[in-house]
C-alpha positions as CSV (number, residue, x, y, z in Angstrom):
1,M,-15.9,-36.2,41.7
2,A,-15.4,-34.1,45.1
3,S,-18.6,-33.0,45.2
4,E,-20.2,-36.6,45.1
5,K,-17.9,-37.7,48.3
6,H,-19.6,-38.2,51.9
7,I,-19.0,-35.3,54.1
8,P,-18.4,-37.3,57.6
9,C,-19.3,-35.7,60.9
10,G,-16.2,-34.3,62.5
11,P,-17.4,-35.2,66.1
12,C,-18.6,-38.7,65.7
13,R,-15.1,-39.4,63.7
14,F,-13.3,-38.2,66.7
15,D,-15.3,-40.9,68.5
16,N,-14.2,-43.3,65.6
17,V,-17.8,-43.6,65.0
18,I,-18.7,-42.6,61.2
19,E,-21.8,-40.8,60.3
20,D,-22.6,-38.6,57.4
21,A,-22.9,-35.1,58.3
22,E,-26.0,-33.2,57.1
23,R,-24.5,-29.5,57.8
24,W,-21.4,-27.9,57.9
25,C,-19.9,-25.5,60.2
26,T,-18.1,-22.7,58.4
27,N,-16.4,-21.5,61.8
28,C,-15.2,-25.2,62.9
29,E,-14.9,-26.3,59.4
30,E,-16.3,-29.2,59.8
31,G,-19.3,-31.2,59.2
32,L,-22.0,-31.8,61.5
33,C,-24.6,-34.8,61.8
34,K,-28.4,-33.9,62.9
35,D,-27.3,-35.0,66.9
36,C,-23.9,-32.8,67.0
37,E,-25.7,-29.8,65.2
38,N,-28.3,-29.8,68.0
39,L,-25.4,-30.0,70.5
40,H,-23.4,-27.7,68.7
41,R,-26.3,-25.3,68.5
42,K,-26.5,-25.4,72.3
43,S,-22.8,-24.9,73.0
44,K,-22.5,-21.3,74.3
45,T,-19.1,-21.6,72.7
46,S,-20.3,-22.4,69.0
47,R,-24.4,-21.4,68.9
48,N,-23.2,-18.2,66.8
49,H,-21.1,-19.9,64.3
50,K,-22.5,-20.0,60.8
51,V,-23.9,-23.4,60.0
52,I,-24.7,-24.2,56.2
53,T,-26.5,-27.1,54.4
54,I,-24.1,-29.7,52.8
55,E,-25.2,-28.4,49.2
56,D,-24.2,-25.3,50.1
57,Y,-20.9,-26.4,51.3
58,R,-20.5,-28.2,48.2
59,K,-20.2,-24.8,46.5
60,I,-17.5,-23.7,48.0
61,E,-15.9,-26.8,49.1
62,N,-13.0,-25.9,46.5
63,V,-12.5,-22.3,47.3
64,S,-9.3,-22.2,49.1
65,I,-9.5,-19.8,52.4
66,S,-6.6,-20.5,54.6
67,L,-7.8,-19.3,58.5
68,V,-4.1,-20.5,60.0
69,C,-1.0,-18.3,59.4
70,E,1.5,-19.6,57.3
71,H,4.5,-18.5,59.1
72,H,3.1,-19.8,62.6
73,G,0.7,-21.9,61.9
74,E,-1.5,-20.3,64.5
75,N,-5.4,-18.7,63.9
76,L,-5.4,-15.4,62.0
77,E,-7.2,-13.6,64.5
78,W,-5.7,-9.6,63.9
79,F,-5.6,-7.1,61.6
80,C,-2.9,-4.7,60.4
81,K,-4.5,-1.4,58.8
82,S,-0.8,0.3,58.4
83,H,0.3,-2.8,56.2
84,D,-2.9,-4.3,55.1
85,E,-2.1,-7.7,56.5
86,V,-3.8,-10.2,58.6
87,L,-2.1,-11.4,61.4
88,C,-2.0,-14.3,63.9
89,I,-1.2,-14.0,67.6
90,V,2.4,-14.5,67.3
91,C,3.0,-11.9,64.1
92,V,1.7,-9.1,66.4
93,P,4.6,-9.0,68.8
94,S,7.3,-10.0,66.5
95,K,6.6,-7.5,63.4
96,H,3.9,-5.5,64.5
97,K,4.5,-4.4,67.6
98,A,5.4,-1.1,66.7
99,C,1.7,-0.3,64.7
100,S,-0.9,1.3,66.5
101,D,-4.0,0.4,64.6
102,V,-3.9,-3.6,65.1
103,I,-7.1,-4.3,65.7
104,P,-9.1,-7.6,66.4
105,M,-10.7,-9.0,63.0
106,S,-13.7,-9.8,64.9
107,V,-14.4,-5.9,65.0
108,N,-14.9,-5.8,61.2
109,L,-16.3,-9.1,60.3
110,A,-20.2,-8.0,60.7
111,N,-20.2,-6.2,57.5
112,S,-18.0,-8.2,55.9
113,R,-20.5,-9.2,53.3
114,Q,-21.3,-5.6,52.6
115,S,-18.1,-4.0,52.3
116,S,-16.8,-2.3,49.4
117,A,-13.8,-4.7,49.8
118,L,-15.9,-7.4,48.5
119,S,-17.5,-5.2,46.2
120,D,-14.1,-4.2,44.7
121,L,-13.4,-7.9,44.5
122,E,-16.2,-8.5,42.6
123,D,-15.4,-5.7,40.1
124,T,-11.7,-6.9,40.1
125,I,-12.7,-10.0,39.5
126,E,-15.2,-9.1,37.0
127,G,-12.8,-6.7,34.9
128,N,-10.0,-9.3,35.0
129,L,-12.4,-11.7,33.4
130,R,-13.9,-9.3,30.8
131,N,-10.1,-8.9,29.8
132,V,-8.8,-12.4,29.3
133,K,-12.3,-13.1,27.6
134,Q,-11.6,-10.2,25.3
135,S,-7.9,-11.3,24.8
136,I,-9.2,-15.1,23.9
137,K,-11.5,-13.8,21.7
138,N,-8.7,-11.7,20.1
139,R,-6.5,-15.0,19.8
140,E,-9.2,-16.8,18.3
141,S,-10.0,-14.0,15.8
142,A,-6.2,-13.8,15.2
143,T,-5.9,-17.5,14.7
144,E,-9.1,-17.9,12.2
145,E,-6.9,-15.0,10.3
146,I,-4.0,-16.9,10.0
147,E,-6.2,-20.1,9.0
148,K,-7.7,-17.7,5.8
149,Q,-4.3,-16.2,5.2
150,E,-3.0,-19.7,4.9
151,L,-6.3,-20.8,2.7
152,A,-5.5,-17.9,0.5
153,I,-1.7,-18.5,-0.5
154,K,-2.0,-22.2,-1.0
155,T,-5.0,-21.4,-3.3
156,M,-2.3,-18.9,-4.7
157,V,0.3,-21.3,-4.6
158,L,-2.2,-24.0,-6.5
159,E,-3.1,-21.3,-8.9
160,T,0.5,-20.3,-9.7
161,R,0.9,-24.0,-10.4
162,T,-1.6,-24.2,-12.6
163,K,-0.6,-21.2,-14.7
164,L,3.0,-22.6,-14.9
165,N,2.0,-26.0,-15.9
166,D,-0.5,-24.6,-18.8
167,H,2.6,-21.9,-19.9
168,L,5.1,-24.7,-19.8
169,D,2.8,-27.0,-21.3
170,K,2.3,-24.6,-24.4
171,L,6.1,-23.8,-24.4
172,Q,6.5,-27.5,-24.9
173,E,4.2,-27.7,-27.7
174,K,5.9,-25.1,-29.4
175,L,9.1,-26.4,-29.3
176,L,7.9,-30.1,-30.4
177,H,6.3,-28.1,-33.6
178,E,9.3,-26.6,-34.3
179,L,11.3,-29.8,-34.1
180,R,8.8,-31.8,-36.4
181,S,9.0,-29.0,-38.5
182,T,13.3,-28.9,-38.7
183,S,13.1,-32.4,-38.9
184,H,11.2,-32.9,-41.6
185,T,13.1,-30.3,-43.6
186,C,16.5,-32.1,-43.2
187,K,14.7,-35.1,-44.0
188,S,13.4,-33.7,-47.1
189,E,16.7,-32.9,-48.1
190,Y,18.3,-36.3,-47.5
191,M,15.2,-37.7,-49.4
192,K,16.5,-35.6,-52.7
193,I,19.6,-36.9,-53.0
194,L,18.5,-40.4,-52.0
195,Q,16.2,-40.5,-55.0
196,K,18.6,-39.2,-57.0
197,L,21.2,-41.7,-56.1
198,K,18.5,-44.7,-56.3
199,S,17.7,-43.4,-59.5
200,T,21.4,-43.2,-60.6
201,E,21.8,-47.0,-59.2
202,E,18.5,-48.4,-61.2
203,M,20.4,-46.7,-64.3
204,L,23.8,-48.3,-64.0
205,T,22.2,-51.8,-62.7
206,K,20.5,-51.6,-66.2
207,L,23.2,-50.6,-68.0
208,R,25.7,-53.3,-66.4
209,E,22.7,-56.2,-67.5
210,Q,22.4,-54.4,-71.0
211,T,26.1,-54.4,-71.4
212,L,26.3,-58.1,-70.4
213,H,23.8,-58.9,-73.3
214,M,25.7,-56.4,-75.9
215,K,28.5,-58.2,-75.5
216,K,27.4,-61.6,-76.1
217,F,24.5,-61.0,-78.7
218,S,25.1,-57.7,-80.5
219,S,27.8,-57.3,-83.8
220,D,30.9,-55.9,-83.3
221,L,29.7,-52.5,-84.7
222,Q,27.0,-52.4,-81.9
223,V,29.6,-53.2,-79.1
224,F,31.6,-50.3,-80.7
225,L,29.3,-47.5,-80.8
226,G,27.6,-48.9,-77.8
227,T,30.5,-48.8,-75.3
228,R,31.3,-45.4,-76.1
229,Q,27.6,-44.0,-76.0
230,A,27.4,-45.9,-72.7
231,N,30.8,-44.2,-71.1
232,K,29.1,-41.1,-72.1
233,R,26.2,-41.4,-70.6
234,I,27.8,-42.6,-67.2
235,E,29.9,-40.1,-67.3
236,S,27.1,-37.5,-67.6
237,E,25.3,-39.0,-64.9
238,M,28.2,-39.6,-62.6
239,N,29.1,-35.6,-63.1
240,S,25.5,-34.7,-61.9
241,I,25.7,-36.9,-59.1
242,R,29.3,-35.4,-58.0
243,K,27.8,-32.1,-58.2
244,E,25.0,-33.1,-56.1
245,I,27.0,-34.9,-53.1
246,G,29.5,-32.3,-53.2
247,A,26.3,-29.6,-52.0
248,T,24.9,-32.2,-50.0
249,K,25.0,-31.5,-46.1
250,N,24.5,-33.5,-42.9
251,Y,22.3,-32.1,-40.2
252,K,22.3,-33.0,-36.4
253,L,19.7,-31.7,-34.4
254,S,20.6,-30.2,-30.8
255,V,18.4,-28.3,-28.4
256,V,19.2,-25.4,-26.8
257,L,16.7,-24.5,-23.5
258,H,15.6,-21.2,-22.6
259,N,18.2,-19.9,-19.7
260,L,15.3,-19.3,-17.3
261,I,14.2,-22.8,-18.0
262,E,17.4,-24.2,-17.0
263,R,17.6,-21.8,-14.2
264,L,13.8,-23.1,-12.9
265,S,15.2,-26.6,-13.2
266,N,18.9,-26.3,-11.8
267,D,18.9,-23.2,-9.7
268,V,15.4,-22.5,-8.2
269,E,15.3,-24.7,-5.2
270,N,12.3,-23.2,-3.7
271,F,8.4,-22.3,-5.0
272,G,8.8,-19.6,-2.5
273,H,9.1,-18.3,0.7
274,I,7.0,-18.1,3.8
275,K,7.3,-14.2,5.1
276,V,5.9,-13.8,8.8
277,S,5.4,-10.4,9.6
278,E,5.1,-9.3,13.2
279,C,3.1,-6.5,14.7
280,S,2.2,-5.7,18.2
281,A,-1.3,-7.5,19.0
282,L,-1.7,-4.3,21.1
283,L,-3.4,-6.9,24.0
284,D,-3.0,-5.2,27.2
285,I,-4.6,-6.8,30.4
286,R,-4.7,-3.6,32.7
287,E,-4.3,-4.3,36.1
288,T,-7.0,-3.8,38.9
289,K,-5.8,-3.0,42.6
290,L,-8.1,-3.4,45.2
291,D,-7.4,-0.1,46.8
292,Q,-6.6,-1.2,50.6
293,A,-9.7,-3.0,50.5
294,Q,-9.0,-4.8,54.3
295,N,-8.7,-1.0,55.2
296,R,-12.2,-0.3,54.4
297,I,-14.1,-3.5,55.5
298,N,-16.7,-1.7,57.3
299,D,-17.6,0.9,54.7
300,P,-21.4,-0.6,53.1
301,I,-21.5,-0.5,49.6
302,S,-22.8,3.2,47.8
303,R,-24.9,2.3,45.0
304,N,-26.5,5.9,44.9
305,I,-25.6,7.9,41.8
306,S,-25.2,11.0,43.7
307,N,-22.6,9.4,46.0
308,I,-20.5,8.9,42.7
309,Q,-17.8,11.2,42.4
310,L,-15.3,11.6,39.3
311,Q,-11.7,11.3,39.8
312,L,-8.9,12.5,37.6
313,L,-6.8,9.3,36.9
314,E,-4.2,10.8,34.1
315,T,-3.2,13.6,32.0
316,F,-0.9,13.6,28.9
317,Q,0.6,15.8,26.5
318,I,-0.9,14.8,22.8
319,K,1.4,14.5,20.2
320,E,2.1,17.8,18.2
321,K,0.5,18.4,14.8
322,N,0.2,21.1,12.4
323,E,-3.4,21.2,12.9
324,M,-5.5,19.7,15.9
325,D,-8.8,19.8,16.3
326,I,-10.2,17.0,19.0
327,R,-13.7,16.5,18.8
328,G,-14.2,13.0,19.7
329,C,-12.6,10.1,22.0
330,V,-13.3,6.8,23.4
331,I,-11.8,4.5,25.4
332,L,-11.6,0.9,23.6
333,P,-12.0,-2.5,25.6
334,N,-8.1,-2.7,25.5
335,G,-7.9,0.5,27.5
336,N,-6.5,2.9,24.7
337,L,-7.6,5.9,23.9
338,L,-8.9,6.8,19.9
339,M,-9.0,10.4,19.5
340,L,-10.9,12.0,16.4
341,N,-9.1,14.9,14.9
342,C,-11.5,16.9,13.1
343,T,-9.1,18.5,10.4
344,Q,-8.1,17.9,6.8
345,E,-6.4,14.9,8.0
346,N,-7.6,11.4,7.2
347,H,-7.0,9.3,10.5
348,L,-7.5,8.7,14.2
349,I,-5.0,8.8,16.7
350,E,-4.1,5.8,19.3
351,Y,-2.8,6.6,22.5
352,N,-2.4,3.8,25.5
353,D,-4.0,4.5,28.7
354,R,-0.3,6.1,30.0
355,G,-0.5,8.7,27.2
356,E,1.7,7.1,25.2
357,Y,1.4,8.0,21.8
358,I,1.0,4.6,19.3
359,R,-0.1,5.3,16.0
360,D,-2.3,7.1,13.5
361,I,-5.0,4.9,12.0
362,S,-6.0,6.0,8.4
363,V,-9.3,6.2,7.3
364,S,-11.5,7.0,4.0
365,G,-12.3,10.6,4.9
366,K,-12.6,13.6,7.3
367,P,-13.9,12.0,10.8
368,C,-16.7,13.9,12.1
369,G,-17.7,11.4,14.8
370,I,-16.8,8.5,16.4
371,A,-18.6,5.4,19.3
372,V,-17.6,2.1,20.7
373,I,-20.3,-0.2,19.6
374,D,-19.1,-3.4,21.3
375,L,-15.8,-5.1,22.0
376,N,-14.7,-5.8,18.6
377,R,-16.4,-2.5,16.6
378,I,-16.7,0.9,16.3
379,V,-18.4,3.2,14.1
380,V,-17.0,6.5,12.3
381,T,-19.0,9.3,10.6
382,Y,-18.1,11.4,8.2
383,G,-20.1,14.4,8.3
384,D,-21.3,15.7,4.6
385,A,-19.6,12.4,2.8
386,F,-22.9,10.7,3.9
387,Y,-22.0,7.4,5.1
388,V,-20.7,5.6,7.8
389,E,-18.0,2.7,8.5
390,I,-18.5,0.2,11.1
391,M,-14.9,-0.9,11.9
392,N,-12.8,-3.7,13.7
393,N,-11.3,-2.1,16.4
394,N,-8.2,-4.7,16.9
395,T,-7.5,-4.2,12.7
396,F,-9.2,-1.0,11.9
397,N,-10.4,-2.9,8.5
398,V,-13.6,-1.8,7.6
399,E,-16.3,-4.6,8.2
400,K,-19.3,-2.6,6.7
401,K,-20.2,1.0,5.0
402,I,-23.4,2.4,5.3
403,S,-24.9,5.0,3.0
404,L,-26.9,7.4,4.4
405,Q,-29.2,10.3,2.9
406,K,-28.2,13.2,5.0
407,A,-25.0,14.3,7.0
408,A,-24.4,12.1,9.9
409,W,-23.0,12.5,13.6
410,V,-23.0,9.3,15.8
411,Y,-24.7,8.4,18.9
412,L,-24.6,5.0,20.5
413,T,-28.0,3.8,22.2
414,R,-27.6,1.6,25.6
415,T,-28.7,-1.3,23.1
416,G,-25.5,-1.2,20.9
417,D,-27.7,0.4,18.1
418,F,-26.4,4.0,17.0
419,T,-28.4,6.9,15.6
């Protein structure tokens, strides 16, 4: 790591001597060992230089500040108030010859630490950092919301699949039960004629055997009479068989699947489609400007409230409504304005900081009070409705509803509580 490296003494290294520095001169931008620091402090040209410890230097070691002109390579020693530019000795006659307010930077350096320019820079950093952190939190929240939506969709798909499986199982069992019943009916019809045929077969077989015995052992009279009686019996039996066989049918089992079942297996190619709906995230990284910071380099920081003056930044025309009664307005963390229209309409009105109408935000009743709780929440009261709602100021979903015993207006305390 850079902070763990040894810092060499600059003057000693110039003499090809390696010596660790104990101090750092911010003017000369080089390290000084103990002996060189004493000489440095005694020299008339460097006795007023700012010398810091190596530990302090390590804190600004990676802060990139160029002291030389990027165009000419000369030291930056002049400042043009008109153009708010730092200049080198070559820049002055070449580009700023006509400027009457080019002054040496040394004139302004004494109060640079207490200047409003530095204060503006700190405010700019803090403001931008706050905006970026809010955007990070917003995107993290959006990512968590996507994960919740993914889980919800996955659960719905699995539940739908289970319902389909259960329903298909029931339909399958119903169809198989019908198949068994129909098959049994067909086989019963076959069995009836089959039993009749087997009975006739048995009778004819027995009659054939009796006829052979009659032929061998019976008298002529018995043969004569037996032959005629057997023929009549056979004729009667076969007539009955012919009649039943004539009415006998063959059956062929088949199945006709429901057209939706066939379409499900043949035409349905997807379980569903994942639809992505897009809307503006309403993120707004507001530009923070340094208002000619270098021109005010000598201005001391004023922290006295009596010196604070209100300044009109913007005016704009509110979107026309049938009835308007603006009773409240808050500035959201993204810079947008949320206005309370205290009419019979159940919504809030959102504008951006340029006065452009964004949308109406529906709420559960006629709003009577509004306040920002923190970077992610607002509170809305509804007067005689006897409740307040805490809402997410990104999605404007209600996170919590609090019932009250009397009508409510809202006042936000410095601790973030509301009364």
